[in-house]
matplotlib code that plots the C-alpha trace (Angstrom):
import matplotlib.pyplot as plt

x = [13.0, 17.0, 16.6, 13.6, 13.9, 17.1, 15.7, 13.5, 15.8, 17.7, 14.8, 14.0, 18.2, 17.7, 14.4, 16.1, 19.1, 17.2, 17.4, 15.0, 12.9, 13.4, 10.4, 8.3, 6.0, 6.1, 6.6, 2.4, 2.1, 3.3, 1.7, -1.6, -1.3, -0.6, -3.8, -6.0, -4.6, -5.5, -9.0, -10.2, -10.5, -13.2, -14.2, -14.8, -17.7, -20.4, -21.1, -21.5, -18.6, -16.6, -18.7, -16.7, -13.7, -13.1, -13.3, -11.1, -8.5, -9.8, -8.1, -4.9, -4.3, -4.9, -2.5, 0.0, -0.2, -0.3, 3.2, 4.6, 3.6, 1.4, 0.4, -2.8, -4.3, -3.0, -5.2, -8.0, -8.2, -7.9, -10.5, -12.8, -12.2, -12.7, -15.6, -16.7, -16.3, -18.4, -21.4, -20.8, -21.0, -24.2, -25.9, -25.1, -25.9, -29.0, -29.9, -29.5, -26.7, -23.8, -20.9, -19.1, -16.2, -15.2, -16.6, -14.5, -11.4, -12.3, -12.6, -9.3, -7.0, -5.6, -5.2, -3.3, -1.4, -0.1, 0.6, 4.2, 5.4, 3.9, 6.0, 9.4, 9.0, 9.0, 12.5, 13.8, 14.6, 15.2, 19.5, 19.7, 18.7, 17.2, 13.8, 11.6, 13.5, 13.2, 9.8, 9.2, 10.5, 8.7, 5.2, 6.0, 6.0, 3.0, 1.4, 2.4, 0.7, -2.6, -2.3, -2.4, -4.9, -7.6, -6.4, -7.2, -10.5, -10.7, -9.1, -12.3, -14.8, -13.5, -12.7, -16.1, -14.5, -13.1, -10.2, -8.9, -9.7, -10.5, -13.9, -15.9, -16.1, -13.6, -13.5, -11.6, -9.6, -8.9, -6.9, -4.9, -3.6, -3.2, -1.1, 0.8, 1.3, 2.8, 4.8, 6.8, 7.0, 5.8, 3.2, 0.4, -1.2, -4.8, -5.7, -3.9, -5.4, -7.8, -7.1, -3.7, -4.1, -4.0, -1.1, 0.9, -0.1, 0.9, 4.3, 4.5, 4.0, 6.3, 8.7, 8.8, 8.7, 11.5, 13.6, 12.4, 13.4, 16.6, 17.4, 15.5, 15.0, 18.3, 20.3, 18.0, 19.0, 22.8, 23.2, 21.8, 23.4, 24.6, 23.6, 21.1, 23.0, 21.1, 19.9, 20.5, 23.8, 24.3, 24.5, 27.7, 27.4]
y = [-44.1, -43.6, -40.2, -39.0, -39.0, -37.7, -34.6, -34.2, -33.9, -31.7, -29.2, -29.7, -28.7, -26.0, -24.8, -24.5, -23.0, -20.2, -16.6, -15.3, -13.4, -14.6, -15.6, -13.0, -11.3, -7.7, -6.6, -8.0, -5.9, -3.1, -4.0, -4.1, -1.3, 1.1, -0.8, 0.1, 4.1, 4.9, 2.5, 5.7, 8.5, 5.4, 4.2, 6.9, 9.5, 7.2, 5.6, 2.6, 2.8, 4.2, 0.4, -1.4, 0.6, -0.5, -4.7, -3.8, -1.3, -4.5, -7.2, -5.0, -5.1, -9.1, -9.4, -7.1, -9.0, -13.1, -11.6, -10.1, -13.5, -12.2, -14.3, -15.9, -13.4, -10.2, -12.0, -12.8, -9.2, -7.6, -10.3, -9.1, -5.0, -5.4, -7.3, -4.8, -1.5, -3.8, -3.9, -0.8, 0.8, -1.3, -0.3, 3.3, 3.7, 1.6, 4.7, 7.1, 8.7, 9.3, 9.1, 5.6, 7.4, 8.5, 5.9, 3.7, 5.9, 5.2, 1.6, 1.2, 3.5, 1.1, -1.4, 0.9, 1.7, -0.9, -2.1, -0.4, -2.2, -5.5, -4.9, -4.0, -6.5, -9.4, -7.0, -7.1, -11.0, -11.1, -12.6, -11.1, -7.2, -8.8, -7.2, -8.2, -6.1, -2.9, -3.5, -4.2, -1.0, 0.6, -0.7, 0.4, 4.1, 3.5, 2.2, 5.7, 7.9, 5.5, 6.0, 9.8, 9.5, 7.7, 10.1, 13.1, 12.4, 10.8, 14.8, 16.1, 14.2, 14.1, 18.4, 18.5, 20.9, 20.8, 19.8, 21.8, 24.9, 25.3, 22.4, 22.2, 18.2, 16.4, 13.4, 10.1, 11.5, 15.1, 13.2, 10.5, 13.2, 15.9, 13.1, 11.7, 15.6, 16.5, 13.3, 14.2, 17.7, 19.0, 21.5, 22.9, 24.4, 24.0, 22.0, 23.2, 22.1, 24.2, 23.2, 23.6, 19.5, 19.1, 21.0, 19.6, 16.3, 17.2, 18.3, 15.1, 13.2, 15.5, 15.1, 10.9, 10.4, 12.7, 11.4, 7.9, 8.3, 9.6, 7.3, 3.7, 3.6, 4.8, 2.4, -0.6, -0.1, 0.6, -2.4, -4.7, -8.2, -8.0, -9.1, -7.2, -6.2, -8.1, -10.7, -14.6, -15.9, -17.4, -21.7, -23.5, -25.0]
z = [-11.3, -9.8, -12.0, -11.4, -7.5, -8.2, -10.3, -7.4, -4.6, -7.4, -7.0, -3.4, -2.5, -5.4, -3.4, 0.1, -1.4, -3.3, -0.7, 1.4, -1.2, -3.9, -4.8, -3.6, -6.3, -5.4, -9.6, -9.5, -6.5, -7.6, -10.8, -8.8, -6.5, -9.8, -11.7, -8.4, -8.9, -12.3, -11.6, -8.9, -11.7, -13.5, -10.3, -8.1, -10.1, -8.1, -5.3, -6.7, -8.6, -4.8, -3.6, -6.5, -6.0, -2.0, -3.5, -6.2, -2.8, -0.8, -3.7, -3.2, 0.3, 0.3, -2.5, -0.3, 2.7, 1.3, -1.0, 2.1, 4.0, 7.0, 9.9, 10.1, 13.1, 10.6, 7.4, 9.2, 10.8, 7.3, 5.9, 9.3, 7.9, 4.6, 5.3, 7.5, 5.2, 2.5, 5.1, 6.7, 3.0, 1.4, 4.4, 3.5, 0.1, 1.0, 3.9, 1.1, 3.1, 0.0, 3.0, 1.8, 1.3, 4.1, 6.0, 4.4, 4.6, 8.6, 8.2, 6.1, 6.9, 9.9, 7.5, 5.1, 7.2, 8.3, 5.0, 4.6, 8.0, 6.9, 3.5, 5.0, 7.7, 4.9, 3.4, 6.4, 5.7, 2.2, 2.0, -1.1, -2.5, -5.9, -8.2, -5.9, -3.1, -5.2, -5.9, -2.6, -1.3, -4.2, -3.2, 0.5, -1.6, -3.1, -0.3, 1.6, -1.4, -0.6, 2.8, 2.8, 0.3, 2.7, 5.6, 4.6, 4.2, 7.4, 9.4, 7.8, 8.6, 12.2, 12.0, 10.2, 7.8, 4.4, 4.5, 0.9, 0.7, -3.4, -3.2, -0.3, -0.7, -2.1, -4.8, -4.0, -6.9, -5.2, -2.1, -4.3, -6.8, -3.5, -2.0, -4.1, -5.5, -1.4, -1.3, -4.9, -3.4, -6.8, -5.6, -8.3, -6.0, -7.2, -4.3, -0.8, 2.8, 4.5, 8.6, 10.9, 10.8, 7.5, 6.7, 9.1, 7.5, 4.2, 5.6, 7.5, 3.9, 2.0, 3.7, 4.4, 0.5, 0.6, 2.8, 1.5, -2.3, -1.1, 1.6, 1.6, -2.1, -3.4, -1.0, -2.2, -5.5, -4.8, -3.4, -5.7, -5.7, -2.5, 1.1, 3.4, 6.5, 9.3, 6.8, 8.0, 6.3, 3.2, 3.4, 2.9, -0.4]

ax = plt.figure().add_subplot(projection="3d")
ax.plot(x, y, z, "-o")
ax.set_aspect("equal")
plt.show()
C-alpha cells in the first residue's frame, strides 16, 4: 500500500518535473497536415469530394488547436466556424451553385491564418527545444502554405477575375500546388498569378517561406536540448 502511494507520488513529481511542451503531440499534427495535403488530390475532383475535404481539413485544424492548448473561447469559435462552413457548403451543393471552394476559402481563411500564431504561442512556452518543438515549427511552415492556398481563391473571388493566367478556374490542387511551389521558390512557371494583388501575395509567401526556413527552423534545429530564451527557469531539483 505504501509502495503504491510512493509510486504514485513519484509519477506525480515526474509529471511536474517534465519540461513544459515536451509531451505536445506536434508530431501527430505534422503527420495529419501532410495526410490532408495528400488527400487533396483525391477529394478535390468533385463537389462532394470537396465537402469531404472540408471535413478532413476541419479535423486537422481541431487537432492543431487542441495540441496547441488553445483556450475554450478559441476552440468554440473554431467549431462555430467549421459548422458554419459545412452549412454554407451543403446549401451551395443543394442549390446547384458549385462555388463551395471559394465560399470555403472565405470562411476558413481566418482560422487557417490564425493556426500558425496559435502554434507559435504554444512553442514559446516550451522550456527546452525538443522534437515536439521542431515538429511544431514544421507545422507552422505547412500551415503558412495552407493559408495561402485558401487565400488565393479568396482573392479571385473578391477580384472577380481568374487568379491564374493559364487557367480560368483553378482547382484546390492548383492553389495548393502553386502555394508550396511559390513558398519553396521552385518556380516551375506552369501556373502564374494574373492580377497585381495575386502577384504581391505570391511575393509575400515566397519571402516568408524562405526567411522562416533559414532563420526559425535553422535556429530551432541548431538548439535542440537547450532552454528557450525567455522561457520559464528550470525547476530546482
